[in-house]
C-alpha positions as CSV (number, residue, x, y, z in Angstrom):
1,M,114.6,-67.0,66.7
2,P,115.9,-69.2,69.8
3,E,118.6,-71.8,68.8
4,A,116.9,-75.2,67.9
5,P,118.0,-78.4,68.9
6,Y,117.2,-79.7,65.4
7,Q,118.1,-79.4,62.3
8,I,117.0,-76.3,59.9
9,P,118.6,-76.5,56.6
10,T,118.8,-73.7,53.8
11,M,117.8,-74.0,50.3
12,A,121.5,-72.3,49.9
13,E,123.1,-74.8,51.9
14,M,121.1,-78.2,50.1
15,K,122.0,-76.7,46.9
16,S,125.5,-76.0,47.4
17,K,125.5,-80.1,48.5
18,G,123.3,-81.2,45.4
19,E,120.3,-82.1,47.0
20,I,117.2,-81.2,46.8
21,P,114.4,-81.2,49.5
22,E,111.1,-82.8,49.4
23,V,109.0,-79.4,50.7
24,L,109.9,-75.8,50.9
25,F,108.9,-74.4,54.5
26,W,108.1,-70.8,54.1
27,V,108.2,-69.8,57.6
28,G,106.6,-66.1,56.9
29,C,107.4,-63.0,58.6
30,A,105.4,-63.4,62.0
31,G,106.9,-67.2,62.1
32,S,110.5,-65.5,62.0
33,F,110.0,-62.2,63.9
34,D,107.1,-62.5,66.1
35,D,108.0,-63.8,69.5
36,R,105.2,-65.7,70.0
37,Y,105.0,-67.5,66.7
38,K,108.5,-68.0,66.7
39,R,107.4,-70.9,68.8
40,V,104.9,-72.3,66.4
41,T,107.8,-72.3,63.7
42,L,109.8,-74.9,66.1
43,A,107.2,-76.8,66.9
44,F,106.4,-77.5,63.1
45,V,110.4,-78.1,62.6
46,K,110.4,-80.7,65.4
47,I,107.4,-82.5,63.7
48,L,109.4,-82.2,60.4
49,N,112.2,-83.8,61.9
50,A,110.7,-86.4,63.7
51,A,108.7,-87.6,60.8
52,Q,112.2,-87.5,59.0
53,I,110.6,-84.9,56.1
54,R,113.7,-83.6,53.8
55,F,112.8,-80.0,53.8
56,A,114.7,-76.2,53.6
57,V,114.0,-72.8,54.3
58,L,115.0,-69.9,52.3
59,G,116.4,-68.1,55.4
60,T,117.5,-64.6,54.5
61,E,116.4,-65.0,51.1
62,E,113.0,-65.2,52.4
63,T,110.9,-62.0,52.3
64,C,107.2,-61.0,52.6
65,T,104.9,-62.3,50.4
66,G,103.2,-59.1,49.8
67,D,99.6,-59.9,51.1
68,P,99.5,-57.0,53.6
69,A,100.6,-54.6,51.0
70,R,98.1,-56.0,48.2
71,R,95.1,-55.8,50.9
72,A,96.1,-52.0,52.1
73,G,95.7,-51.2,48.6
74,N,99.6,-50.7,47.6
75,E,99.5,-52.8,44.4
76,F,102.9,-51.9,43.2
77,L,104.4,-53.3,46.5
78,F,102.9,-55.9,46.2
79,Q,103.9,-57.1,42.5
80,M,107.4,-55.9,43.6
81,Q,107.8,-58.5,46.7
82,A,106.0,-61.1,45.1
83,T,108.2,-61.0,41.8
84,N,111.3,-61.0,44.1
85,N,110.2,-64.0,45.5
86,I,109.2,-65.7,42.3
87,Q,112.7,-65.1,41.2
88,V,114.1,-66.7,44.4
89,L,111.9,-69.9,44.3
90,N,112.2,-70.6,40.4
91,G,115.7,-70.3,40.8
92,Y,115.5,-73.2,43.1
93,G,113.3,-75.3,41.1
94,I,110.9,-75.4,44.0
95,K,107.8,-77.3,43.3
96,K,106.1,-77.8,46.8
97,I,105.7,-75.6,49.5
98,V,104.6,-76.1,52.8
99,T,103.4,-72.9,55.1
100,A,102.0,-72.4,58.9
101,C,100.4,-68.9,57.6
102,P,97.1,-69.1,55.8
103,H,98.1,-65.4,54.4
104,C,100.9,-66.3,53.0
105,F,99.1,-70.0,51.8
106,N,96.5,-67.6,50.0
107,T,98.8,-65.4,48.1
108,I,101.4,-68.0,47.2
109,K,98.5,-70.2,45.9
110,N,96.3,-68.0,44.1
111,E,98.0,-65.1,43.7
112,Y,101.6,-65.8,42.5
113,P,100.7,-68.0,39.2
114,E,99.6,-64.7,37.3
115,L,103.1,-63.3,38.2
116,G,104.8,-66.8,36.8
117,G,104.6,-68.9,40.3
118,N,103.5,-72.0,40.1
119,Y,104.0,-73.9,43.3
120,E,102.0,-76.9,44.8
121,V,101.2,-74.7,48.0
122,I,100.3,-76.7,51.4
123,H,99.3,-75.6,54.9
124,H,100.5,-76.7,57.6
125,S,96.9,-78.1,59.0
126,A,96.6,-80.6,55.8
127,F,100.6,-81.4,56.0
128,L,99.9,-82.2,59.6
129,Q,96.9,-84.5,58.8
130,Q,98.8,-86.1,56.0
131,L,101.6,-87.0,58.4
132,I,99.0,-88.1,61.0
133,T,97.7,-90.6,58.5
134,E,100.5,-91.6,57.2
135,G,101.3,-92.6,60.6
136,K,104.5,-90.3,60.8
137,I,103.3,-88.7,64.0
138,K,102.6,-90.8,66.9
139,F,101.1,-90.2,70.1
140,T,102.1,-91.4,73.1
141,G,99.6,-90.6,75.8
142,G,96.0,-89.3,76.5
143,A,97.1,-85.5,77.1
144,F,94.1,-84.1,75.8
145,K,91.6,-86.9,76.5
146,G,88.5,-85.5,78.2
147,K,90.1,-81.7,77.4
148,K,87.7,-79.5,75.6
149,I,89.3,-77.7,72.5
150,T,87.5,-75.3,70.1
151,Y,88.9,-73.8,67.1
152,H,89.1,-71.1,65.4
153,D,88.4,-71.1,61.6
154,S,91.0,-68.3,59.8
155,C,89.4,-66.8,57.0
156,Y,92.2,-67.4,54.6
157,L,92.1,-71.0,55.3
158,G,88.1,-71.9,55.5
159,R,86.1,-69.2,53.4
160,A,89.1,-68.1,51.0
161,N,90.3,-71.9,50.6
162,N,87.8,-74.0,51.7
163,I,89.5,-75.7,54.2
164,Y,87.6,-77.0,57.2
165,E,88.4,-80.7,57.7
166,A,91.8,-80.6,57.9
167,P,92.7,-78.9,61.2
168,R,89.7,-80.4,62.7
169,S,91.0,-84.1,61.6
170,V,93.8,-82.8,63.3
171,L,92.3,-82.2,66.8
172,E,90.4,-85.3,66.5
173,A,93.7,-87.4,66.4
174,L,94.5,-86.0,69.7
175,D,91.4,-87.7,71.3
176,A,90.5,-84.3,72.6
177,D,86.3,-83.2,73.1
178,L,86.3,-80.7,69.9
179,V,83.4,-77.9,71.1
180,E,82.3,-75.9,67.9
181,M,81.4,-72.5,68.5
182,K,78.1,-71.2,67.0
183,R,79.5,-69.4,64.2
184,C,82.0,-72.0,62.6
185,R,83.3,-73.3,59.0
186,T,81.4,-71.3,56.3
187,T,79.9,-68.7,58.7
188,G,82.8,-68.7,61.1
189,L,83.5,-64.8,62.8
190,C,86.6,-63.4,61.6
191,C,89.2,-62.5,64.3
192,G,89.5,-59.1,62.9
193,A,93.3,-58.9,61.6
194,G,92.4,-60.1,57.6
195,G,92.8,-57.3,54.7
196,A,95.6,-55.6,56.6
197,Q,93.8,-54.7,59.6
198,M,96.4,-56.4,61.6
199,F,98.6,-53.0,61.2
200,K,96.2,-50.6,62.1
201,E,93.7,-49.8,65.2
202,P,90.1,-50.4,64.8
203,E,87.4,-48.2,64.1
204,K,85.6,-46.9,67.0
205,G,82.3,-49.3,67.9
206,F,80.8,-51.1,70.2
207,K,83.3,-53.7,71.1
208,D,86.5,-55.0,68.9
209,I,85.8,-58.2,67.3
210,N,88.3,-60.1,68.7
211,V,86.9,-59.8,71.9
212,E,83.6,-61.1,70.4
213,R,85.1,-64.0,69.3
214,T,87.1,-64.8,72.0
215,E,83.8,-64.7,74.2
216,E,82.0,-66.9,72.0
217,A,85.2,-69.4,72.2
218,I,85.4,-69.3,75.9
219,S,81.5,-69.9,76.1
220,T,82.1,-73.1,74.9
221,G,83.4,-74.2,77.7
222,A,87.0,-75.0,76.3
223,T,90.4,-74.7,77.6
224,T,92.1,-74.5,74.7
225,I,91.4,-72.4,71.9
226,A,93.0,-73.7,68.6
227,V,94.3,-71.8,65.9
228,A,96.1,-72.3,62.6
229,C,97.2,-68.4,62.0
230,P,99.5,-66.1,63.0
231,F,97.3,-63.2,63.0
232,C,94.5,-65.3,64.5
233,M,96.8,-66.4,67.2
234,T,97.8,-62.5,68.1
235,M,93.9,-61.5,67.8
236,M,92.5,-64.6,70.1
237,S,95.2,-64.3,72.5
238,D,94.4,-60.3,72.9
239,G,90.9,-61.4,73.4
240,V,91.9,-63.6,76.0
241,K,94.1,-61.2,78.4
242,N,91.1,-59.0,77.8
243,K,88.8,-61.3,79.2
244,N,91.2,-61.8,82.0
245,R,91.4,-65.6,81.5
246,E,94.8,-66.3,80.7
247,S,95.4,-68.7,83.7
248,D,92.4,-71.2,82.8
249,V,91.9,-70.5,78.9
250,Q,95.2,-71.1,76.3
251,V,95.5,-70.1,72.7
252,K,97.5,-72.8,70.8
253,D,98.7,-73.8,67.1
254,L,98.2,-76.9,66.0
255,A,102.0,-78.1,65.8
256,E,101.9,-76.9,69.1
257,L,99.3,-79.3,70.5
258,I,100.8,-82.5,68.6
259,I,103.8,-81.8,70.2
260,E,102.4,-81.3,73.7
261,A,100.2,-84.8,72.7
262,Q,103.4,-86.7,72.1
263,G,104.7,-85.8,75.6
């Protein structure tokens, strides 16, 4: 990850000083290793620092939540990964976790309790909405005024956890013109990466699902496709490339849009 000009303390560092963070930022595999999503991680960290949120990351102590393993049918590997993470989290006495990945969010929130991991887990869209409501995120100019933005619902955020309003509230706070796709909210169309499909080639068919979804997004006339998931980011970006629209249609995470709006 590129060196950040802001503070990113680890839990180990905080514990050595006898300090306790307000929230643990669970970075996730994509946020740590995917070149595109590293920019989202840094944008979110910048927001946390500006809002003076006391947070920490696990650093090298963080490993995969086990979501891809369980979705692919390897329950043994999932339980190994989950148990290891729970031991680390409980060892630090973690109570509150925020993550920008809906897959990490869903797994830690809904699947870790049965293995002894009970935490308050918040997706970054809800956390950002809360910071905006509390006045801890301020916007200086109308960077998005009059610009059309469409939002793609992540399956693990929307249908799996019923989070539809938080990301849209964040976009509305940007003073953008939010235009919805025909299939949105409870009837939203998957980007094609869920259920461990991210790590394999699609079966033969008439059209890749991410291309279908991208066509739907482009048809709204939006110049920005907003996402709140690293898998969706990859799939929608690939869809835009497939349609040769990279010059006029951008795929951005909510945190990146907030940084842009702050000038």
